[in-house]
TORKELUM-958042 format. One record per residue (C-alpha): x, y, z; residue in one letter. Coordinates in steps of 0.001 Angstrom, whole numbers, plus 500000, padded with zeros to 6 digits. Layout:
<u: X	v: Y	w: Z	rest: A>
...
***
This chain:
<u: 962725	v: 512278	w: 895258	rest: M>
<u: 960158	v: 509827	w: 893936	rest: R>
<u: 957911	v: 510529	w: 890951	rest: V>
<u: 954942	v: 508576	w: 889570	rest: A>
<u: 954557	v: 509291	w: 885865	rest: Y>
<u: 951215	v: 508319	w: 884289	rest: F>
<u: 951718	v: 508226	w: 880509	rest: A>
<u: 949097	v: 508150	w: 877763	rest: H>
<u: 951512	v: 506211	w: 875513	rest: E>
<u: 954329	v: 504334	w: 877208	rest: L>
<u: 956499	v: 504000	w: 874122	rest: S>
<u: 956159	v: 507626	w: 872997	rest: D>
<u: 959719	v: 508984	w: 872603	rest: P>
<u: 958633	v: 512161	w: 874430	rest: A>
<u: 957668	v: 510051	w: 877455	rest: V>
<u: 961037	v: 508295	w: 877425	rest: S>
<u: 962747	v: 511674	w: 877130	rest: K>
<u: 960882	v: 513110	w: 880132	rest: R>
<u: 961577	v: 510038	w: 882260	rest: V>
<u: 965245	v: 510214	w: 881315	rest: R>
<u: 965410	v: 513918	w: 882237	rest: L>
<u: 963931	v: 513220	w: 885655	rest: L>
<u: 966266	v: 510311	w: 886315	rest: R>
<u: 969319	v: 512331	w: 885269	rest: L>
<u: 968147	v: 514999	w: 887720	rest: A>
<u: 968211	v: 512409	w: 890505	rest: G>
<u: 964568	v: 511326	w: 890647	rest: C>
<u: 963325	v: 507775	w: 891133	rest: D>
<u: 960573	v: 507411	w: 888500	rest: V>
<u: 957742	v: 504877	w: 888424	rest: E>
<u: 956201	v: 504722	w: 884932	rest: L>
<u: 952570	v: 503675	w: 884496	rest: L>
<u: 950310	v: 503970	w: 881476	rest: G>
<u: 948970	v: 502639	w: 878207	rest: F>
<u: 950501	v: 500896	w: 875230	rest: E>
<u: 949961	v: 501731	w: 871580	rest: R>
<u: 951373	v: 500082	w: 868486	rest: A>
<u: 952643	v: 503281	w: 866883	rest: R>
<u: 956229	v: 503357	w: 868140	rest: F>
<u: 956750	v: 499799	w: 869351	rest: G>
<u: 957406	v: 498723	w: 872904	rest: D>
<u: 961186	v: 498777	w: 873234	rest: A>
<u: 961440	v: 502433	w: 874235	rest: L>
<u: 959793	v: 502149	w: 877650	rest: A>
<u: 961316	v: 499508	w: 879935	rest: P>
<u: 960444	v: 499217	w: 883644	rest: Q>
<u: 956797	v: 500154	w: 883254	rest: R>
<u: 953399	v: 499171	w: 884592	rest: H>
<u: 950934	v: 498621	w: 881741	rest: V>
<u: 947350	v: 499704	w: 882483	rest: L>
<u: 945874	v: 498786	w: 879098	rest: G>
<u: 946012	v: 499526	w: 875394	rest: R>
<u: 944661	v: 502507	w: 873468	rest: T>
<u: 944467	v: 503517	w: 869813	rest: E>
<u: 945763	v: 506731	w: 868304	rest: S>
<u: 943082	v: 509170	w: 867177	rest: G>
<u: 940203	v: 507321	w: 868891	rest: K>
<u: 939328	v: 509632	w: 871750	rest: F>
<u: 936243	v: 507743	w: 872927	rest: L>
<u: 938150	v: 504447	w: 872991	rest: Q>
<u: 940839	v: 506105	w: 875106	rest: R>
<u: 938247	v: 507344	w: 877602	rest: I>
<u: 936739	v: 503866	w: 877920	rest: L>
<u: 940214	v: 502354	w: 878337	rest: A>
<u: 940913	v: 504718	w: 881218	rest: V>
<u: 937666	v: 503727	w: 882933	rest: I>
<u: 938495	v: 500035	w: 882518	rest: R>
<u: 941982	v: 500658	w: 883927	rest: A>
<u: 940760	v: 502134	w: 887221	rest: L>
<u: 940678	v: 498844	w: 889196	rest: P>
<u: 944176	v: 497849	w: 888046	rest: L>
<u: 945571	v: 501313	w: 888715	rest: A>
<u: 944054	v: 501218	w: 892194	rest: H>
<u: 945684	v: 497836	w: 892865	rest: R>
<u: 949027	v: 499402	w: 891921	rest: L>
<u: 948671	v: 502032	w: 894651	rest: R>
<u: 951821	v: 500720	w: 896346	rest: D>
<u: 953695	v: 501783	w: 893205	rest: V>
<u: 952402	v: 505342	w: 892954	rest: W>
<u: 950993	v: 505940	w: 896424	rest: G>
<u: 954324	v: 506552	w: 898145	rest: S>
<u: 955775	v: 509032	w: 895653	rest: T>
<u: 956352	v: 512743	w: 896279	rest: N>
<u: 954556	v: 513904	w: 893143	rest: V>
<u: 952374	v: 512471	w: 890385	rest: I>
<u: 952817	v: 513663	w: 886795	rest: I>
<u: 949877	v: 513000	w: 884458	rest: A>
<u: 950603	v: 513264	w: 880739	rest: R>
<u: 947493	v: 514377	w: 878803	rest: N>
<u: 943924	v: 514863	w: 879920	rest: L>
<u: 942872	v: 511220	w: 880154	rest: E>
<u: 945777	v: 510484	w: 882508	rest: M>
<u: 944966	v: 513560	w: 884576	rest: L>
<u: 941352	v: 512406	w: 884945	rest: A>
<u: 942557	v: 508931	w: 885961	rest: L>
<u: 944915	v: 510363	w: 888574	rest: V>
<u: 942225	v: 512657	w: 889968	rest: M>
<u: 939826	v: 509724	w: 890342	rest: L>
<u: 942475	v: 507577	w: 892039	rest: L>
<u: 943555	v: 510257	w: 894479	rest: T>
<u: 939940	v: 511248	w: 895211	rest: H>
<u: 939036	v: 507667	w: 896150	rest: V>
<u: 941955	v: 507554	w: 898580	rest: R>
<u: 941460	v: 511070	w: 899910	rest: G>
<u: 944992	v: 511702	w: 898693	rest: D>
<u: 946016	v: 515364	w: 898405	rest: R>
<u: 949535	v: 514833	w: 897093	rest: R>
<u: 951024	v: 517160	w: 894483	rest: R>
<u: 949732	v: 516526	w: 890923	rest: V>
<u: 951380	v: 517962	w: 887809	rest: V>
<u: 949473	v: 518072	w: 884510	rest: Y>
<u: 951828	v: 517667	w: 881556	rest: E>
<u: 950236	v: 518889	w: 878322	rest: C>
<u: 952474	v: 519091	w: 875259	rest: L>
<u: 949682	v: 519271	w: 872661	rest: D>
<u: 946224	v: 520826	w: 872608	rest: I>
<u: 943926	v: 518314	w: 870902	rest: H>
<u: 941639	v: 519779	w: 868243	rest: R>
<u: 938595	v: 518647	w: 870243	rest: L>
<u: 939691	v: 520925	w: 873090	rest: M>
<u: 939215	v: 524023	w: 870923	rest: I>
<u: 936266	v: 522871	w: 868797	rest: A>
<u: 932598	v: 523812	w: 869140	rest: D>
<u: 929903	v: 521386	w: 870208	rest: G>
<u: 928704	v: 519538	w: 873316	rest: P>
<u: 931498	v: 516935	w: 873393	rest: F>
<u: 934202	v: 519607	w: 873263	rest: S>
<u: 932332	v: 521591	w: 875915	rest: D>
<u: 932339	v: 518466	w: 878096	rest: L>
<u: 936071	v: 517891	w: 877621	rest: L>
<u: 936879	v: 521489	w: 878541	rest: R>
<u: 934651	v: 521205	w: 881621	rest: W>
<u: 936448	v: 518022	w: 882690	rest: I>
<u: 939804	v: 519716	w: 882189	rest: E>
<u: 938743	v: 522761	w: 884232	rest: R>
<u: 937490	v: 520462	w: 886995	rest: L>
<u: 940840	v: 518670	w: 887070	rest: C>
<u: 942817	v: 521912	w: 886826	rest: L>
<u: 941155	v: 523108	w: 890019	rest: A>
<u: 943036	v: 520335	w: 891867	rest: R>
<u: 946257	v: 520564	w: 889852	rest: T>
<u: 949386	v: 521937	w: 891516	rest: S>
<u: 951241	v: 522811	w: 888314	rest: L>
<u: 950742	v: 522719	w: 884540	rest: V>
<u: 953813	v: 521651	w: 882576	rest: L>
<u: 953714	v: 522628	w: 878901	rest: T>
<u: 956179	v: 523193	w: 876073	rest: S>
<u: 955202	v: 526464	w: 874395	rest: S>
<u: 954252	v: 529966	w: 875577	rest: P>
<u: 951344	v: 529870	w: 873119	rest: A>
<u: 949818	v: 526840	w: 874883	rest: F>
<u: 949847	v: 528758	w: 878149	rest: E>
<u: 948459	v: 531967	w: 876676	rest: E>
<u: 945961	v: 530691	w: 874094	rest: K>
<u: 944549	v: 527682	w: 875925	rest: H>
<u: 945206	v: 527625	w: 879654	rest: F>
<u: 944982	v: 531361	w: 880374	rest: R>
<u: 942603	v: 532703	w: 877712	rest: N>
<u: 940290	v: 529746	w: 877120	rest: R>
<u: 940344	v: 527795	w: 880380	rest: Q>
<u: 940967	v: 530825	w: 882644	rest: K>
<u: 943536	v: 528875	w: 884641	rest: F>
<u: 945142	v: 531141	w: 887229	rest: A>
<u: 947540	v: 528614	w: 888732	rest: G>
<u: 951216	v: 527965	w: 888142	rest: E>
<u: 952406	v: 527092	w: 884630	rest: V>
<u: 955945	v: 525960	w: 883830	rest: M>
<u: 957158	v: 526050	w: 880234	rest: I>
<u: 959752	v: 523405	w: 879397	rest: V>
<u: 960506	v: 523518	w: 875684	rest: E>
<u: 961157	v: 520352	w: 873678	rest: N>
<u: 964895	v: 520872	w: 873766	rest: K>
<u: 967466	v: 518169	w: 873125	rest: V>
<u: 968495	v: 516086	w: 876129	rest: L>
<u: 972123	v: 515300	w: 875365	rest: A>
<u: 974402	v: 516922	w: 877950	rest: F>
<u: 975593	v: 513463	w: 879015	rest: D>
<u: 976596	v: 512637	w: 875425	rest: E>
<u: 979693	v: 513634	w: 873407	rest: P>
<u: 979411	v: 516980	w: 871556	rest: P>
<u: 977500	v: 516772	w: 868305	rest: A>
<u: 979770	v: 516116	w: 865347	rest: R>
<u: 978514	v: 518235	w: 862476	rest: I>
<u: 979460	v: 517407	w: 858895	rest: V>
<u: 977659	v: 519979	w: 856780	rest: A>
<u: 976503	v: 519396	w: 853231	rest: L>
<u: 977971	v: 521749	w: 850632	rest: P>
<u: 975701	v: 524783	w: 850275	rest: A>
<u: 974741	v: 524003	w: 846690	rest: I>
<u: 971713	v: 522427	w: 844965	rest: P>
<u: 970114	v: 520028	w: 845047	rest: P>
<u: 968802	v: 521442	w: 848305	rest: W>
<u: 967745	v: 518786	w: 850807	rest: R>
<u: 964866	v: 519142	w: 853281	rest: I>
<u: 964463	v: 516694	w: 856180	rest: A>
<u: 960935	v: 516123	w: 857493	rest: W>
<u: 960989	v: 513937	w: 860599	rest: C>
<u: 958574	v: 512531	w: 863165	rest: G>
<u: 954985	v: 511402	w: 862789	rest: V>
<u: 954264	v: 512353	w: 859171	rest: L>
<u: 950591	v: 513244	w: 859400	rest: R>
<u: 950309	v: 516638	w: 857707	rest: C>
<u: 948845	v: 515973	w: 854270	rest: R>
<u: 949202	v: 519599	w: 853178	rest: K>
<u: 952921	v: 519586	w: 853988	rest: S>
<u: 953293	v: 516358	w: 852039	rest: F>
<u: 951407	v: 517828	w: 849070	rest: D>
<u: 953585	v: 520957	w: 849073	rest: I>
<u: 956878	v: 519086	w: 849308	rest: L>
<u: 955769	v: 516633	w: 846624	rest: D>
<u: 954712	v: 519449	w: 844295	rest: S>
<u: 957710	v: 521753	w: 844795	rest: V>
<u: 960231	v: 518923	w: 844443	rest: S>
<u: 958612	v: 518036	w: 841100	rest: R>
<u: 958646	v: 521665	w: 839949	rest: Q>
<u: 962323	v: 522089	w: 840795	rest: L>
<u: 963012	v: 518804	w: 838965	rest: D>
<u: 966181	v: 517765	w: 840737	rest: G>
<u: 966754	v: 521037	w: 842555	rest: G>
<u: 965127	v: 519713	w: 845756	rest: L>
<u: 965359	v: 516340	w: 847486	rest: I>
<u: 962997	v: 515648	w: 850412	rest: V>
<u: 964069	v: 513067	w: 852996	rest: D>
<u: 961147	v: 511674	w: 855010	rest: L>
<u: 961968	v: 510034	w: 858342	rest: W>
<u: 959580	v: 508518	w: 860860	rest: G>
<u: 956096	v: 507044	w: 860852	rest: V>
<u: 953535	v: 508061	w: 858197	rest: P>
<u: 949977	v: 508520	w: 859460	rest: A>
<u: 948167	v: 506486	w: 856830	rest: L>
<u: 944763	v: 507646	w: 858066	rest: D>
<u: 945796	v: 511140	w: 856913	rest: Q>
<u: 947949	v: 510230	w: 853885	rest: I>
<u: 946571	v: 506840	w: 852769	rest: P>
<u: 948501	v: 506818	w: 849477	rest: N>
<u: 951789	v: 507827	w: 851119	rest: F>
<u: 954009	v: 505036	w: 849794	rest: Q>
<u: 952544	v: 505129	w: 846294	rest: A>
<u: 953254	v: 508856	w: 846032	rest: R>
<u: 956779	v: 508440	w: 847354	rest: V>
<u: 957387	v: 505703	w: 844784	rest: D>
<u: 956037	v: 507944	w: 842015	rest: A>
<u: 958340	v: 510877	w: 842816	rest: N>
<u: 962112	v: 510318	w: 842445	rest: P>
<u: 962755	v: 513417	w: 844560	rest: H>
<u: 961063	v: 511965	w: 847690	rest: L>
<u: 963005	v: 509491	w: 849841	rest: N>
<u: 961284	v: 507628	w: 852685	rest: F>
<u: 963722	v: 506178	w: 855220	rest: H>
<u: 961287	v: 504804	w: 857818	rest: G>
<u: 961678	v: 504803	w: 861586	rest: R>
<u: 964728	v: 506276	w: 863232	rest: Y>
<u: 966427	v: 506288	w: 866625	rest: Q>
<u: 968015	v: 509179	w: 868567	rest: P>
<u: 971433	v: 507947	w: 867441	rest: D>
<u: 970379	v: 508639	w: 863833	rest: D>
<u: 969822	v: 512385	w: 864305	rest: L>
<u: 973356	v: 513413	w: 863347	rest: A>
<u: 973035	v: 511477	w: 860087	rest: K>
<u: 969522	v: 512788	w: 859396	rest: I>
<u: 970123	v: 516481	w: 859955	rest: Y>
<u: 973763	v: 516445	w: 858905	rest: G>
<u: 972501	v: 515209	w: 855546	rest: G>
<u: 970015	v: 518072	w: 855115	rest: A>
<u: 970231	v: 521763	w: 854317	rest: H>
<u: 966829	v: 522545	w: 855827	rest: F>
<u: 964520	v: 521196	w: 858533	rest: V>
<u: 960774	v: 521162	w: 857807	rest: W>
<u: 959225	v: 522782	w: 860908	rest: A>
<u: 955766	v: 523425	w: 859400	rest: I>
<u: 952540	v: 521633	w: 860266	rest: D>
<u: 948985	v: 522267	w: 859045	rest: Y>
<u: 947409	v: 519213	w: 860674	rest: Y>
<u: 945631	v: 521299	w: 863305	rest: E>
<u: 946016	v: 524750	w: 861750	rest: A>
<u: 944548	v: 527553	w: 863818	rest: G>
<u: 945274	v: 525657	w: 867025	rest: G>
<u: 947923	v: 523156	w: 868045	rest: N>
<u: 949876	v: 523425	w: 864776	rest: S>
<u: 950202	v: 527192	w: 865165	rest: D>
<u: 951080	v: 527078	w: 868861	rest: W>
<u: 953582	v: 524244	w: 869241	rest: L>
<u: 957381	v: 524318	w: 869255	rest: L>
<u: 958204	v: 520914	w: 867727	rest: P>
<u: 961013	v: 518548	w: 868688	rest: N>
<u: 962408	v: 518742	w: 865162	rest: R>
<u: 963104	v: 522465	w: 865654	rest: L>
<u: 965651	v: 521802	w: 868408	rest: Y>
<u: 966976	v: 518536	w: 866978	rest: E>
<u: 967633	v: 520147	w: 863618	rest: G>
<u: 969362	v: 523173	w: 865130	rest: L>
<u: 971661	v: 520962	w: 867200	rest: R>
<u: 973043	v: 519489	w: 863993	rest: F>
<u: 973160	v: 522821	w: 862108	rest: A>
<u: 970000	v: 522269	w: 860087	rest: G>
<u: 968242	v: 525478	w: 859023	rest: V>
<u: 964549	v: 525346	w: 860033	rest: P>
<u: 961774	v: 526440	w: 857688	rest: I>
<u: 958723	v: 527828	w: 859508	rest: A>
<u: 955395	v: 529397	w: 858557	rest: L>
<u: 954915	v: 533082	w: 859325	rest: I>
<u: 952338	v: 533624	w: 862081	rest: G>
<u: 953191	v: 530485	w: 864051	rest: T>
<u: 954956	v: 530212	w: 867405	rest: E>
<u: 957831	v: 528418	w: 865666	rest: T>
<u: 958340	v: 531364	w: 863314	rest: A>
<u: 958236	v: 533799	w: 866247	rest: R>
<u: 960825	v: 531705	w: 868121	rest: W>
<u: 963158	v: 531705	w: 865112	rest: L>
<u: 962651	v: 535370	w: 864240	rest: T>
<u: 963433	v: 536482	w: 867801	rest: S>
<u: 966818	v: 534739	w: 867457	rest: R>
<u: 967495	v: 535733	w: 863825	rest: C>
<u: 967550	v: 532086	w: 862773	rest: L>
<u: 966029	v: 529991	w: 860011	rest: G>
<u: 963697	v: 530746	w: 857125	rest: V>
<u: 960150	v: 532026	w: 857613	rest: T>
<u: 957793	v: 531866	w: 854647	rest: L>
<u: 954242	v: 533098	w: 854110	rest: G>
<u: 951292	v: 532003	w: 852020	rest: E>
<u: 950859	v: 530663	w: 849424	rest: P>
<u: 953533	v: 528415	w: 850879	rest: L>
<u: 954173	v: 526260	w: 847806	rest: A>
<u: 954928	v: 529321	w: 845676	rest: A>
<u: 957031	v: 530908	w: 848422	rest: E>
<u: 959068	v: 527738	w: 848935	rest: L>
<u: 959612	v: 527301	w: 845198	rest: F>
<u: 960798	v: 530892	w: 844798	rest: Q>
<u: 963047	v: 530713	w: 847858	rest: H>
<u: 964851	v: 527574	w: 846718	rest: L>
<u: 964928	v: 528532	w: 843038	rest: K>
<u: 966770	v: 531793	w: 843751	rest: T>
<u: 968789	v: 530807	w: 846841	rest: L>
<u: 972499	v: 531638	w: 846447	rest: P>
<u: 975030	v: 529371	w: 848128	rest: A>
<u: 976460	v: 532198	w: 850240	rest: W>
<u: 973061	v: 532921	w: 851769	rest: R>
<u: 972532	v: 529349	w: 852937	rest: H>
<u: 976088	v: 529273	w: 854305	rest: A>
<u: 975292	v: 532457	w: 856239	rest: H>
<u: 972093	v: 530924	w: 857664	rest: M>
<u: 973941	v: 527783	w: 858722	rest: R>
<u: 976678	v: 529866	w: 860343	rest: E>
<u: 974026	v: 531721	w: 862360	rest: A>
<u: 972713	v: 528373	w: 863598	rest: V>
<u: 976154	v: 527157	w: 864657	rest: T>
<u: 976729	v: 530419	w: 866572	rest: R>
<u: 973355	v: 530352	w: 868360	rest: S>
<u: 973082	v: 529982	w: 872133	rest: D>
<u: 973274	v: 526239	w: 872905	rest: P>
<u: 971053	v: 526798	w: 875951	rest: R>
<u: 968206	v: 527601	w: 873551	rest: D>
<u: 968611	v: 524194	w: 871927	rest: I>
<u: 969677	v: 521688	w: 874590	rest: A>
<u: 969120	v: 521124	w: 878301	rest: F>
<u: 971920	v: 521515	w: 880823	rest: T>
<u: 972184	v: 519353	w: 883942	rest: L>
<u: 971494	v: 522313	w: 886284	rest: P>
<u: 968399	v: 523107	w: 884202	rest: E>
<u: 967159	v: 519523	w: 884540	rest: C>
<u: 967638	v: 519703	w: 888298	rest: R>
<u: 965750	v: 522996	w: 888431	rest: E>
<u: 962880	v: 521453	w: 886447	rest: I>
<u: 962752	v: 518505	w: 888855	rest: A>
<u: 962700	v: 520807	w: 891879	rest: R>
<u: 959822	v: 522844	w: 890468	rest: R>
<u: 957865	v: 519704	w: 889639	rest: L>
<u: 958346	v: 518570	w: 893227	rest: L>
<u: 957340	v: 521971	w: 894579	rest: G>
<u: 960774	v: 522737	w: 896001	rest: V>
<u: 961704	v: 526464	w: 895904	rest: P>
<u: 964351	v: 527189	w: 893277	rest: V>
<u: 967299	v: 529425	w: 894074	rest: A>
<u: 967270	v: 532728	w: 892205	rest: A>
<u: 970714	v: 532072	w: 890748	rest: N>
<u: 969970	v: 528516	w: 889566	rest: A>
<u: 971469	v: 527995	w: 886117	rest: A>
***
């Protein structure tokens, strides 16, 4: 089973995770796509670089795709003999559709969409154009692969009127080939520790955590892990330096997750960056990563993350005004209650949190268009 994977960002950890899943399921994967500076280049070996793009610059990404067409066409021996092509994000889908159209190639194309960009739900002629391009591409797409039921319902079904096949593969942990997670829980006593991990771009979350940690004055420590988006929080480091209750640890690797979440009472699973759209609909990686190491997620009522947690009787869901709700929750939280919440996490169904090998094989078969047995586990 051979797969060509066209990636918008070769070094994105989510791309590496998907490629690893496919390879563990027995697929031979050819990786093609674009570089960015955000995560560094070490995470994506064995790749074919089509160019370089910049985060947040949609027009530049479109132009980069157009410039990459001749090179991508010359690499047809790499992708032209595969069983299926997976295109991550709209610009990669458009590139694949152009390449296959030129060749008269009708092979199976899967559109992987793990985020709905704010421009896709905005008003105005440019957003109208992007949605039209996506609908045009969807008409020739064999399968949409997405990570949240809300993406399917809110965007693909309701907005784009897509009637084709959609497969939901949540952002679960890929670790079945690793030793069981070793969990060393913090004592359930203040100071409470919240871990916020990933691309730190939500200014409102940062403001809330900064403010509440100051109000609790030693009752809350916030550990920040990952890459700050300085275009959204330009004074990030200065504010961290000015607040003794904020700790910035920088970039991290998958091997660090046990240390990160084992050293936290709570996992920050709230995002306002694209409130009313992507932020409300997504199920973030940190949700599953935190649960694997017995972190208790904090989610915002009304979001897909809160619905996911509530349906499983897990985590903490808070409403607005969030800063006041968070302050009150932590100020009055008894140790026994946090211990009870952590115990619920440790007793939760591991299949909700992490992939199994049979599940990976089932995903690969569906991507390839192979019928899946009814009793596949």
